[in-house]
Every structure is written in C-alpha cells, then in structure tokens.
Backbone bond lengths (Angstrom), bond angles and torsions (degrees), N, CA, C in turn:
res aa  C-N    CA-C-N  psi(-1)  N-CA   C-N-CA  omega(-1)  CA-C   N-CA-C  phi
1 X - - - 1.452 - - 1.514 108.97 -
2 X 1.299 118.83 138.43 1.441 123.69 179.33 1.522 108.97 -123.11
3 X 1.333 114.61 151.54 1.456 119.05 -179.02 1.521 111.86 -66.48
4 X 1.344 117.04 -14.20 1.457 120.05 179.70 1.526 112.09 -72.65
5 X 1.317 118.54 -13.33 1.461 120.60 178.11 1.527 108.24 -70.74
6 X 1.314 114.39 107.48 1.470 122.67 -177.89 1.532 112.06 40.81
7 X 1.335 115.56 38.14 1.462 122.42 174.73 1.528 112.60 58.32
8 X 1.319 116.21 36.26 1.462 120.85 179.97 1.527 109.06 -108.18
9 X 1.311 116.78 132.55 1.449 122.03 177.96 1.526 109.95 -96.75
10 X 1.316 115.45 159.75 1.462 119.64 -177.17 1.524 111.43 -61.53
11 X 1.326 117.64 -31.18 1.462 120.29 179.24 1.526 111.68 -63.85
12 X 1.328 116.44 -29.99 1.464 119.87 178.15 1.525 110.45 -65.10
13 X 1.342 115.85 -42.35 1.463 120.90 178.50 1.521 110.31 -68.40
14 X 1.328 117.16 -42.63 1.460 121.37 -179.55 1.530 111.44 -60.28
15 X 1.307 116.82 -35.25 1.465 120.59 179.03 1.530 110.74 -62.51
16 X 1.329 116.63 -41.77 1.468 120.81 178.18 1.528 109.88 -67.56
17 X 1.340 116.68 -41.75 1.468 120.12 -179.95 1.522 111.21 -63.14
18 X 1.324 117.45 -39.33 1.466 120.36 176.90 1.522 110.53 -62.69
19 X 1.299 116.91 -39.44 1.468 121.86 176.42 1.530 110.48 -58.60
20 X 1.345 116.72 -42.66 1.470 120.58 179.02 1.525 110.15 -67.19
21 X 1.335 117.06 -40.93 1.466 120.74 178.71 1.531 110.92 -60.36
22 X 1.302 117.54 -40.65 1.468 120.99 179.07 1.531 110.61 -63.40
23 X 1.331 117.25 -37.59 1.462 120.45 175.97 1.534 110.64 -67.41
24 X 1.315 117.32 -41.70 1.463 121.95 175.97 1.535 110.27 -58.52
25 X 1.315 116.11 -47.39 1.465 121.66 -179.03 1.529 110.61 -61.96
26 X 1.332 116.80 -39.80 1.465 120.95 179.26 1.520 111.47 -58.80
27 X 1.333 115.99 -46.28 1.462 120.39 -179.23 1.523 110.80 -65.22
28 X 1.324 116.65 -42.65 1.468 119.87 -179.68 1.524 111.22 -63.66
29 X 1.315 117.92 -43.94 1.467 120.57 -179.85 1.523 111.14 -65.21
30 X 1.310 116.30 -41.93 1.465 119.82 -179.11 1.521 111.68 -62.50
31 X 1.331 116.73 -32.55 1.464 121.11 -176.30 1.530 113.18 -106.54
32 X 1.336 116.03 13.13 1.464 121.71 178.47 1.532 111.47 52.89
33 X 1.316 115.26 47.73 1.464 122.11 179.51 1.525 108.64 -104.06
34 X 1.321 116.56 123.50 1.467 120.97 -178.07 1.530 110.35 -84.29
35 X 1.318 115.21 138.91 1.462 121.24 174.97 1.519 108.40 -150.79
36 X 1.324 116.86 173.95 1.455 121.75 175.56 1.524 110.07 -142.49
37 X 1.329 116.24 151.89 1.455 119.96 167.24 1.516 107.68 -63.50
38 X 1.319 116.52 148.95 1.464 120.59 -165.24 1.522 110.74 -137.26
39 X 1.329 115.47 149.22 1.463 123.65 169.61 1.536 111.25 53.38
40 X 1.339 117.07 -126.69 1.457 120.41 -176.37 1.512 113.72 -63.83
41 X 1.324 117.84 -26.87 1.462 120.75 178.01 1.523 110.41 -71.29
42 X 1.328 116.80 -38.96 1.463 120.51 173.71 1.528 110.31 -63.03
43 X 1.318 116.99 -44.32 1.465 120.83 177.18 1.525 110.64 -59.12
44 X 1.331 116.41 -43.14 1.453 119.80 178.74 1.525 112.17 -61.32
45 X 1.329 116.62 -40.96 1.462 120.47 -179.73 1.528 110.96 -61.15
46 X 1.325 117.42 -39.91 1.463 121.04 -176.89 1.524 111.84 -80.82
47 X 1.316 117.50 -44.95 1.474 120.39 -173.46 1.518 113.34 -85.97
48 X 1.359 116.86 -29.06 1.457 119.84 -173.53 1.532 113.46 -125.77
49 X 1.337 117.25 -0.50 1.466 121.21 -173.15 1.527 111.95 55.14
50 X 1.310 115.45 31.69 1.462 120.71 -179.69 1.514 109.43 165.88
51 X 1.306 116.67 -150.44 1.459 120.75 -179.52 1.525 111.80 -61.37
52 X 1.321 116.15 140.18 1.451 119.21 159.51 1.528 104.78 -60.33
53 X 1.324 119.08 127.68 1.472 120.17 -170.01 1.523 115.51 -51.90
54 X 1.331 117.47 -29.37 1.465 120.36 -177.94 1.535 112.58 -104.70
55 X 1.325 117.61 8.80 1.464 120.55 -178.14 1.523 109.88 -83.01
56 X 1.330 116.17 140.62 1.472 119.55 -175.67 1.521 112.82 -118.13
57 X 1.351 117.64 21.32 1.461 118.60 174.02 1.515 110.86 -153.62
58 X 1.334 115.72 172.44 1.459 123.87 176.11 1.520 107.98 -124.90
59 X 1.331 116.28 137.18 1.460 122.60 178.73 1.524 110.03 -121.41
60 X 1.321 116.13 133.97 1.460 122.43 171.98 1.524 107.57 -132.16
61 X 1.333 116.44 158.64 1.468 119.33 178.82 1.520 110.60 -139.98
62 X 1.333 113.76 154.00 1.458 122.14 179.05 1.534 107.98 -140.38
63 X 1.323 116.66 153.35 1.457 119.08 168.61 1.525 108.55 -62.61
64 X 1.317 117.04 150.76 1.473 120.86 -174.01 1.530 112.71 -52.68
65 X 1.320 117.64 -43.84 1.467 118.83 -177.46 1.529 110.70 -64.33
66 X 1.335 116.69 -36.26 1.453 120.16 178.39 1.525 111.07 -76.18
67 X 1.314 116.71 -32.78 1.466 121.57 173.75 1.527 109.87 -59.23
68 X 1.316 116.70 -45.54 1.466 120.60 178.71 1.525 111.49 -63.68
69 X 1.329 116.44 -39.24 1.459 120.52 177.24 1.524 110.87 -64.34
70 X 1.331 116.03 -39.45 1.460 119.53 179.01 1.522 111.37 -64.87
71 X 1.334 116.73 -44.88 1.464 120.76 178.08 1.525 110.16 -56.57
72 X 1.332 116.31 -43.30 1.462 120.93 179.67 1.527 111.01 -66.22
73 X 1.321 116.75 -41.89 1.464 120.70 -177.72 1.523 111.60 -63.59
74 X 1.330 116.27 -32.51 1.466 119.92 -178.13 1.531 112.59 -63.91
75 X 1.320 116.95 -23.49 1.459 119.58 -179.88 1.524 111.28 -57.58
76 X 1.340 116.31 -33.06 1.464 120.58 -179.60 1.521 113.00 -112.09
77 X 1.329 116.71 -27.92 1.457 119.87 -168.95 1.523 114.70 -93.79
78 X 1.340 118.05 -29.52 1.460 119.83 -171.58 1.521 111.09 -66.99
79 X 1.314 116.28 127.53 1.463 121.70 177.87 1.520 110.02 -58.10
80 X 1.307 116.57 142.63 1.464 121.33 -176.05 1.524 113.23 -65.69
81 X 1.326 117.26 -9.57 1.470 120.56 175.67 1.521 111.77 -70.44
82 X 1.356 115.39 -14.23 1.459 120.09 -172.59 1.525 111.21 -122.67
83 X 1.332 114.39 162.62 1.470 121.55 179.98 1.520 108.69 -130.43
84 X 1.337 116.30 126.15 1.461 120.64 174.87 1.518 108.14 -85.70
85 X 1.313 116.05 114.84 1.461 121.71 -176.25 1.523 110.58 -102.23
86 X 1.328 115.42 117.56 1.464 122.53 170.70 1.525 106.59 -135.19
87 X 1.314 116.87 175.05 1.464 118.27 177.92 1.526 111.57 -70.27
88 X 1.329 116.89 -8.91 1.456 120.80 176.31 1.528 112.10 -92.46
89 X 1.326 117.40 -34.01 1.468 120.22 -179.02 1.524 112.31 -89.15
90 X 1.322 117.26 -18.10 1.462 122.78 -178.21 1.531 106.65 -137.89
91 X 1.320 117.49 94.58 1.462 122.88 -164.13 1.519 114.60 -59.50
92 X 1.327 119.11 -23.60 1.464 120.95 -179.31 1.529 113.32 -96.35
93 X 1.319 116.92 0.83 1.461 121.82 177.98 1.527 108.77 -74.73
94 X 1.338 117.43 124.96 1.465 118.70 -169.21 1.525 114.40 -97.14
95 X 1.337 118.27 -9.86 1.457 118.96 -175.63 1.532 111.30 -82.92
96 X 1.338 115.45 162.68 1.456 121.76 -177.23 1.526 113.04 -103.50
97 X 1.312 116.84 7.07 1.460 121.69 173.99 1.529 107.82 -117.31
98 X 1.316 116.26 169.10 1.463 120.65 -175.57 1.529 111.68 -96.89
99 X 1.305 114.93 156.13 1.453 122.86 168.55 1.527 107.45 -127.52
100 X 1.316 116.70 145.01 1.456 120.42 167.65 1.520 106.16 -106.21
101 X 1.316 116.43 117.82 1.464 121.94 -177.50 1.522 109.83 -110.56
102 X 1.323 114.94 149.43 1.462 119.17 176.13 1.513 109.25 -90.76
103 X 1.306 115.41 127.60 1.457 120.51 178.76 1.534 110.58 -64.24
104 X 1.317 115.10 153.45 1.463 122.81 177.52 1.529 113.26 63.40
105 X 1.341 116.38 24.79 1.456 121.44 171.66 1.531 107.51 -127.29
106 X 1.327 116.11 167.91 1.464 121.51 178.02 1.528 109.00 -136.25
107 X 1.312 115.79 134.11 1.467 122.75 173.46 1.526 105.66 -144.49
108 X 1.318 115.43 75.01 1.465 121.30 -169.85 1.527 111.50 -90.00
109 X 1.329 115.27 122.43 1.454 121.65 177.56 1.528 109.82 -93.07
110 X 1.312 115.32 143.38 1.466 120.19 -178.25 1.526 111.32 -55.09
111 X 1.337 116.55 -42.42 1.466 120.82 -174.36 1.518 112.79 -61.66
112 X 1.338 117.52 -29.92 1.469 120.44 -176.78 1.530 111.92 -117.66
113 X 1.335 117.07 17.27 1.465 120.32 -176.37 1.527 112.59 -63.82
114 X 1.342 116.86 -25.60 1.466 120.07 -179.25 1.523 112.31 -83.01
115 X 1.329 116.73 -12.85 1.467 120.77 -174.44 1.524 111.30 -79.03
116 X 1.309 116.02 137.08 1.460 121.46 177.90 1.523 108.55 -88.19
117 X 1.341 113.41 76.64 1.464 121.33 -178.69 1.521 108.92 -133.25
118 X 1.329 115.64 168.62 1.462 120.56 172.20 1.525 106.96 -64.22
119 X 1.322 117.10 128.37 1.461 121.78 -174.67 1.524 112.46 -115.65
120 X 1.332 117.78 24.17 1.455 120.47 -176.68 1.520 113.99 -73.28
121 X 1.331 115.45 166.76 1.471 121.94 174.03 1.526 108.04 -59.25
122 X 1.338 117.32 141.56 1.463 119.70 -167.86 1.523 113.86 -144.92
123 X 1.331 114.66 167.94 1.457 122.64 160.98 1.533 106.91 -121.68
124 X 1.335 116.19 152.17 1.462 122.21 178.17 1.521 110.24 -93.09
125 X 1.337 115.76 136.12 1.468 122.20 -179.97 1.528 107.11 -122.07
126 X 1.335 116.40 107.54 1.461 121.50 -172.91 1.524 112.15 -104.77
127 X 1.341 117.80 132.95 1.462 120.40 168.68 1.523 109.77 -81.14
128 X 1.313 116.72 145.36 1.470 122.58 172.26 1.521 106.90 -107.50
129 X 1.333 116.09 127.04 1.468 120.37 -171.72 1.519 112.95 -113.05
130 X 1.336 114.05 152.45 1.459 120.95 177.74 1.527 110.69 -63.82
131 X 1.319 116.03 138.66 1.462 121.58 177.50 1.526 110.11 -134.89
132 X 1.319 114.95 161.00 1.469 122.17 175.51 1.522 108.32 -125.48
133 X 1.331 117.72 73.66 1.469 120.03 -177.80 1.521 111.09 -63.82
134 X 1.310 116.06 142.90 1.459 120.59 178.49 1.513 114.02 91.66
135 X 1.331 117.74 -18.91 1.463 119.97 178.09 1.521 109.84 -91.06
136 X 1.312 117.27 157.82 1.462 120.92 179.39 1.524 111.25 -63.10
137 X 1.336 115.91 -42.08 1.460 118.54 -178.69 1.525 110.69 -70.55
138 X 1.330 116.34 -32.06 1.455 119.75 176.54 1.517 111.99 -66.91
139 X 1.337 116.00 -40.92 1.462 120.39 176.92 1.524 110.75 -65.68
140 X 1.335 115.83 -36.76 1.465 120.08 178.94 1.525 110.50 -65.28
141 X 1.336 116.72 -39.46 1.461 120.36 178.18 1.523 110.34 -57.78
142 X 1.323 116.49 -50.25 1.467 120.54 -178.68 1.517 111.62 -60.74
143 X 1.324 116.37 -45.35 1.460 119.51 -175.32 1.534 111.43 -67.91
144 X 1.327 116.26 -42.25 1.460 119.79 179.00 1.528 111.47 -62.43
145 X 1.337 116.00 -42.43 1.460 119.17 179.73 1.522 111.50 -64.23
146 X 1.316 116.09 -37.42 1.464 119.56 178.92 1.529 110.51 -64.62
147 X 1.332 116.15 -46.99 1.469 120.20 -177.81 1.525 111.25 -65.19
148 X 1.346 116.46 -48.64 1.461 119.98 -178.44 1.525 110.57 -65.39
149 X 1.339 116.16 -37.65 1.460 119.58 178.40 1.517 112.22 -63.12
150 X 1.334 116.90 -41.36 1.464 120.98 178.21 1.524 110.99 -64.61
151 X 1.326 115.18 -41.76 1.467 119.37 178.21 1.524 110.10 -63.29
152 X 1.325 116.07 -43.74 1.459 120.08 -176.77 1.527 111.68 -64.03
153 X 1.327 117.29 -34.55 1.465 120.30 178.03 1.521 111.55 -61.44
154 X 1.335 115.99 -24.39 1.463 119.69 -179.96 1.526 112.09 -68.57
155 X 1.318 117.51 -9.39 1.463 119.56 173.60 1.530 110.72 -65.12
156 X 1.331 115.64 -23.01 1.466 120.77 178.13 1.521 108.13 -98.31
157 X 1.302 116.83 110.98 1.461 121.90 -173.58 1.521 112.48 -58.25
158 X 1.325 117.31 -36.10 1.458 120.73 -178.41 1.518 111.73 -61.94
159 X 1.335 116.99 -34.34 1.463 120.11 176.56 1.532 110.13 -61.80
160 X 1.303 116.48 -39.77 1.469 120.99 179.96 1.525 110.84 -67.11
161 X 1.306 116.73 -43.26 1.467 121.10 -177.37 1.519 112.20 -69.27
162 X 1.340 117.12 -22.15 1.460 120.58 -179.54 1.521 113.32 -86.67
163 X 1.325 117.98 3.22 1.470 121.09 179.19 1.524 110.37 -60.33
164 X 1.329 115.54 145.84 1.470 120.67 -176.14 1.524 113.07 -75.62
165 X 1.337 116.88 -35.78 1.460 120.70 -176.07 1.529 110.46 -105.80
166 X 1.333 116.99 142.96 1.478 120.22 -179.45 1.523 112.87 -55.84
167 X 1.349 117.22 -40.07 1.455 119.79 -178.53 1.523 110.62 -66.00
168 X 1.347 117.28 -37.00 1.456 120.92 178.00 1.531 110.24 -66.63
169 X 1.324 116.04 -38.86 1.453 120.84 178.67 1.538 110.28 -64.87
170 X 1.334 115.95 -43.63 1.473 121.50 -179.21 1.529 110.35 -63.55
171 X 1.340 116.53 -47.89 1.463 120.13 -179.39 1.529 110.98 -65.72
172 X 1.333 115.62 -36.33 1.451 119.93 179.10 1.521 112.25 -63.58
173 X 1.327 115.94 -44.24 1.466 120.15 179.50 1.529 110.62 -64.98
174 X 1.352 116.95 -40.70 1.461 120.45 176.43 1.527 110.42 -59.16
175 X 1.345 115.27 -46.24 1.466 119.94 179.84 1.522 110.79 -63.25
176 X 1.322 116.30 -38.88 1.471 121.66 179.64 1.527 111.19 -54.76
177 X 1.331 116.07 -47.50 1.464 118.96 -177.31 1.528 111.98 -77.12
178 X 1.331 117.62 -30.82 1.468 120.15 176.17 1.532 110.92 -65.93
179 X 1.340 115.89 -36.13 1.462 119.69 -178.05 1.526 112.67 -67.94
180 X 1.309 117.02 -17.23 1.456 119.62 176.76 1.531 111.47 -64.40
181 X 1.351 115.74 -18.41 1.463 120.46 178.48 1.527 112.34 -87.40
182 X 1.345 116.24 -9.69 1.461 120.77 -176.71 1.525 108.92 -113.17
183 X 1.328 119.06 118.34 1.469 120.31 179.86 1.523 111.43 -55.60
184 X 1.317 116.69 134.21 1.458 121.32 -177.87 1.528 111.99 -59.82
185 X 1.321 117.01 -33.61 1.461 118.92 -177.80 1.524 111.64 -63.34
186 X 1.357 117.36 -25.45 1.462 119.59 178.09 1.525 110.65 -66.55
187 X 1.327 116.51 -46.11 1.466 118.78 179.88 1.518 111.08 -72.02
188 X 1.327 117.83 -30.32 1.466 120.40 174.68 1.524 110.48 -61.80
189 X 1.330 116.16 -47.18 1.465 120.72 -179.90 1.520 110.89 -63.17
190 X 1.338 116.76 -42.13 1.460 120.76 -179.26 1.521 111.21 -62.92
191 X 1.326 116.57 -46.33 1.464 119.44 -179.80 1.527 111.39 -62.82
192 X 1.322 116.67 -41.24 1.464 119.93 179.84 1.521 111.34 -63.40
193 X 1.329 116.92 -41.77 1.465 120.70 -179.69 1.529 111.24 -62.92
194 X 1.332 116.74 -42.41 1.466 119.80 -179.29 1.527 110.47 -70.56
195 X 1.327 116.44 -41.42 1.461 120.49 179.10 1.520 111.26 -60.09
196 X 1.334 116.67 -37.52 1.469 121.67 -175.01 1.524 112.90 -100.24
197 X 1.321 118.49 17.54 1.460 120.44 -172.84 1.533 113.44 -64.62
198 X 1.344 117.72 -20.96 1.463 120.26 178.04 1.525 111.73 -110.41
199 X 1.330 115.93 19.62 1.460 120.58 -174.90 1.525 112.29 -58.83
200 X 1.326 117.67 -34.75 1.463 120.91 -177.56 1.515 113.53 -93.93
201 X 1.326 116.51 8.76 1.462 121.03 176.49 1.528 109.78 -100.44
202 X 1.308 116.75 145.09 1.462 121.25 177.91 1.528 108.51 -87.84
203 X 1.311 116.25 76.23 1.462 120.89 -176.91 1.531 110.82 -82.15
204 X 1.301 115.84 155.65 1.461 121.51 179.55 1.524 110.78 -78.73
205 X 1.349 115.94 -32.08 1.466 119.71 -171.96 1.532 112.18 -117.38
206 X 1.332 113.87 153.11 1.455 122.14 172.59 1.527 107.97 -129.74
207 X 1.334 116.13 162.58 1.464 119.40 174.72 1.528 109.70 -154.69
208 X 1.309 114.28 173.83 1.464 124.75 -178.16 1.532 107.28 -95.30
209 X 1.340 116.59 107.48 1.467 120.98 -170.84 1.525 113.90 -112.93
210 X 1.318 118.43 -4.35 1.463 119.41 -166.69 1.529 114.44 -105.26
211 X 1.313 117.79 18.84 1.462 118.95 179.47 1.523 109.79 -140.14
212 X 1.331 116.20 49.63 1.453 120.51 -179.20 1.513 110.57 88.94
213 X 1.313 116.88 80.99 1.467 121.77 -170.69 1.524 112.17 -80.66
214 X 1.335 116.55 60.65 1.461 119.43 173.38 1.527 108.30 -66.61
215 X 1.336 116.56 161.58 1.465 119.22 -179.43 1.523 110.58 -62.36
216 X 1.331 116.92 -39.53 1.466 120.67 179.41 1.519 110.90 -59.97
217 X 1.339 116.87 -46.44 1.468 120.91 179.87 1.535 110.27 -66.19
218 X 1.311 116.35 -41.69 1.469 122.46 179.35 1.525 110.43 -54.72
219 X 1.329 117.24 -44.19 1.466 122.13 -177.97 1.527 111.65 -77.04
220 X 1.321 116.98 -42.98 1.466 120.62 -176.91 1.523 111.85 -61.51
221 X 1.323 116.99 -37.63 1.454 120.48 -175.79 1.533 112.89 -94.92
222 X 1.307 117.37 4.16 1.456 120.57 179.15 1.528 110.25 -68.40
223 X 1.324 116.58 137.04 1.458 121.05 175.98 1.522 109.62 -151.21
224 X 1.327 115.88 157.65 1.455 119.55 176.15 1.527 108.95 -72.22
225 X 1.314 114.88 134.76 1.462 119.58 -176.89 1.521 111.55 -59.77
226 X 1.328 116.83 -35.77 1.467 120.26 -177.57 1.524 111.85 -60.42
227 X 1.340 117.03 -32.53 1.464 119.48 -178.61 1.516 111.74 -70.70
228 X 1.326 116.72 -20.19 1.465 119.93 179.62 1.527 110.65 -68.60
229 X 1.322 116.58 -29.14 1.459 119.72 -179.30 1.531 112.17 -84.87
230 X 1.331 116.54 -7.09 1.464 121.05 -178.27 1.521 108.86 -103.93
231 X 1.322 115.89 84.73 1.465 121.70 -175.22 1.522 111.32 -109.51
232 X 1.315 115.42 155.64 1.456 122.93 171.87 1.533 107.30 -129.92
233 X 1.313 117.15 167.88 1.456 120.78 176.89 1.526 110.12 -78.64
234 X 1.321 115.11 136.75 1.454 121.20 174.88 1.514 109.65 -122.52
235 X 1.328 116.28 139.68 1.462 120.53 -178.84 1.521 110.07 -81.15
236 X 1.321 115.53 124.26 1.462 121.02 177.03 1.519 108.20 -136.28
237 X 1.313 115.73 106.98 1.465 122.06 180.00 1.534 112.16 54.24
238 X 1.357 114.37 42.43 1.464 119.40 176.30 1.511 115.51 81.25
239 X 1.324 117.26 4.74 1.467 122.67 178.56 1.529 109.10 -118.44
240 X 1.322 115.81 152.14 1.468 120.86 176.10 1.519 109.63 -96.91
241 X 1.332 115.02 124.26 1.461 122.15 175.62 1.524 108.32 -131.35
242 X 1.341 118.27 151.80 1.467 120.19 -177.44 1.524 113.44 -70.14
243 X 1.319 114.76 136.33 1.467 122.48 173.87 1.526 107.66 -133.03
244 X 1.343 119.21 158.32 1.463 119.51 179.04 1.521 111.33 -66.98
245 X 1.338 116.76 138.96 1.461 120.19 177.18 1.533 110.62 -58.08
246 X 1.333 115.79 -36.14 1.462 119.96 -179.76 1.536 111.08 -90.90
247 X 1.338 116.04 41.20 1.464 120.55 -176.59 1.524 112.47 -57.59
248 X 1.327 117.04 -31.54 1.470 118.99 179.75 1.522 110.58 -62.40
249 X 1.323 116.15 -45.73 1.463 121.06 178.03 1.521 111.48 -62.70
250 X 1.336 115.94 -43.59 1.468 120.98 -179.50 1.526 110.79 -62.81
251 X 1.327 117.27 -46.16 1.463 120.91 -176.20 1.526 111.96 -72.12
252 X 1.324 117.72 -34.21 1.459 119.76 175.36 1.522 110.53 -62.38
253 X 1.322 116.12 -40.69 1.465 120.07 179.48 1.523 111.41 -67.48
254 X 1.334 116.40 -35.46 1.457 120.76 -177.76 1.531 113.04 -79.63
255 X 1.334 115.70 -43.80 1.462 119.21 -167.67 1.531 115.04 -125.62
256 X 1.319 118.50 -2.71 1.457 119.01 -176.29 1.527 110.24 73.51
257 X 1.319 117.29 -130.19 1.472 121.90 -179.15 1.528 109.03 -74.87
258 X 1.314 114.58 78.29 1.460 120.44 -166.22 1.528 114.28 -72.27
259 X 1.327 118.38 -19.31 1.462 119.42 179.35 1.528 112.28 -80.44
260 X 1.312 117.51 -10.37 1.456 121.03 176.49 1.523 109.95 -84.60
261 X 1.320 116.61 130.71 1.454 120.47 178.74 1.530 110.34 -72.43
262 X 1.328 117.64 144.06 1.462 120.03 176.61 1.526 110.55 -69.32
263 X 1.339 117.63 165.65 1.467 120.00 175.85 1.531 110.60 -56.21
264 X 1.312 115.91 152.24 1.464 121.58 -176.61 1.522 111.67 -53.80
265 X 1.339 116.44 -39.95 1.467 119.73 -176.34 1.524 113.02 -67.34
266 X 1.344 117.28 -14.28 1.465 120.53 179.24 1.527 112.59 -101.43
267 X 1.314 116.67 3.39 1.463 120.19 -179.71 1.521 109.56 -89.37
268 X 1.301 115.19 75.70 1.464 120.22 -179.11 1.524 109.66 -150.29
269 X 1.331 117.02 154.65 1.472 120.82 176.76 1.532 110.40 -62.06
270 X 1.338 116.09 160.36 1.462 119.11 -172.39 1.528 113.85 -125.91
271 X 1.312 118.42 11.71 1.460 119.20 -175.02 1.527 114.62 -97.90
272 X 1.315 118.21 -1.03 1.460 119.83 176.14 1.507 113.51 60.32
273 X 1.335 117.19 47.07 1.458 121.78 -175.65 1.533 110.32 -75.56
274 X 1.328 115.55 134.37 1.472 120.29 -178.21 1.524 112.93 -116.86
275 X 1.326 117.46 -10.02 1.460 119.51 179.70 1.522 109.36 -155.07
276 X 1.328 116.25 131.90 1.456 122.02 -179.99 1.517 109.73 -134.53
277 X 1.326 114.68 138.11 1.465 120.68 172.95 1.528 106.25 -140.82
278 X 1.309 116.41 119.10 1.470 120.88 -177.84 1.524 112.62 -76.39
279 X 1.316 117.00 -11.53 1.456 119.56 -178.70 1.510 113.42 88.07
280 X 1.321 115.48 3.24 1.467 120.08 176.37 1.526 107.82 -153.14
281 X 1.309 116.60 164.10 1.462 121.38 178.88 1.518 109.81 -86.09
282 X 1.343 115.76 130.16 1.460 119.82 175.85 1.532 109.02 -72.53
283 X 1.337 114.27 141.89 1.470 119.17 177.42 1.510 109.02 -126.66
C-alpha cells in the first residue's frame, strides 16, 4: 500500500484497524473469551508498542473452541458498523479464518479484486487448532490441508495468473475452471473437517492451519496449548491487549532476531492493496 492511493497514508488505515480491534476485544471480554495478539501484531506490540510502522493489518488468534464461541457471540454482539466475514457469511470468501471488516470502507487487494466479497478494512481472526506433530496422521493432516488449500486458492483467477512459472500458471488456470464444477461449500466443509480432526483430543500442541498450511508455517506457528492460557497485558497503541507470557520464545520461533529491524527495502506493506476508502473525507 502506498500513500499515493487516494492520498491515504498507512496510519489512516491503522487507525480504523485499531478501532476494529477494540470492538473485537470488547466482545471477547464481555463473553470471557481468551485470545492473544498474533504474528506481526504481537511483534509490533513488543518492538514498537503498537503497529509495525509499515504493517497494514492486525492479527489475533484464539483456540478453536473459543473461536467458535466468538463467531456465535458476534451474531448478537457485533456492532452494526462491522461485518464478520467467514465462508458462511460471505459465500465467495475463500479463506478458512474470519475477518472483521468495517462497513462502508474499502481495502481492496489485487489478489482478490475480482471476488464479489465484502472488501472493507479488516482485522484477521485466526483459530488455533489441535495438532499431533510427529505422528503419521498428524503429518497427513498438514499435507492434506496444504494440498486442498492450494487447490482452493485456484478459485481466484488472479492467484493463478500470479504464479511464477508458466507451468504453474497453466495448471492453475485449468484447476480454476475445473473447480467451477465443484460447489465451494464442499471444499469448505472438507477443509474444516480436516483442520478440526483432532478437536476432541487433548493434544499438547496447537498451530495455525487456516492460511496455507505449509510445513514451514505449521512448524513456525506451533506452540504448547498450555502457554496460550498464560497471557499478560501487552501495550499496543496505548491500549492493553493479551499477549503470551512467553512472547520471547514465540517471536524467536516466528522471526528469529525479532528486535532487529529489517533492511529499509523490506519495510513495506505486503497485501498488494489497489484501492482504499476510509469511509469519510480526510481533512
């Protein structure tokens, strides 16, 4: 995202995202739902006491059972200014995690610009699911989710056209048109069943499976479930939000030497935004 897009700066978008996060936090506190700041948002809280200056989104995570409770609570609790986006509430939305979007705003990414979905400014809400790393069935879960997730992305033609190799682009386009014969709800149900296959098991570990479950991502986001319940307050833009007590361990696993700033050329947003509307006129 660049400030040249309708003269909007990244701080303008971050202000709206913080507003959405505060609404998310309100619902969770009211319903005693545990969550934590996640990924780059957790890094921002520790390294910058708020947004990474060039970051253009907010990430939070919940255990699957609490994620389901949150989705249910939004039916009555979510302020009408916002929209809870899942593959059930927005039929053309292809991801398996939720977003909370602000109505009457636009944050359109190139990759999904062709999709007839709510395109408002958002925060990402990720479920963390039970896993059995090291077991054959656990390895099968990861691999199946990766394959099905890659296939499902082919429903979006732009993803296919952005492939690096000609053969990948050709196969992607073929898959795109073949998938038109398969109802999207079938693959949604299949992915959910595989993601939640250990939901009723008391597993030691959880991981982030709903945003492209490559083996690298599966391992990087793996954490002991017990640590998820051990949260402390973290300062994010002058507000207190829950973060893992062992944030140092989590961030080292995710980012390595996380207190070191990346090279200047890498300090940029990563969502490929092509259109933004804050829903009001800047003055």
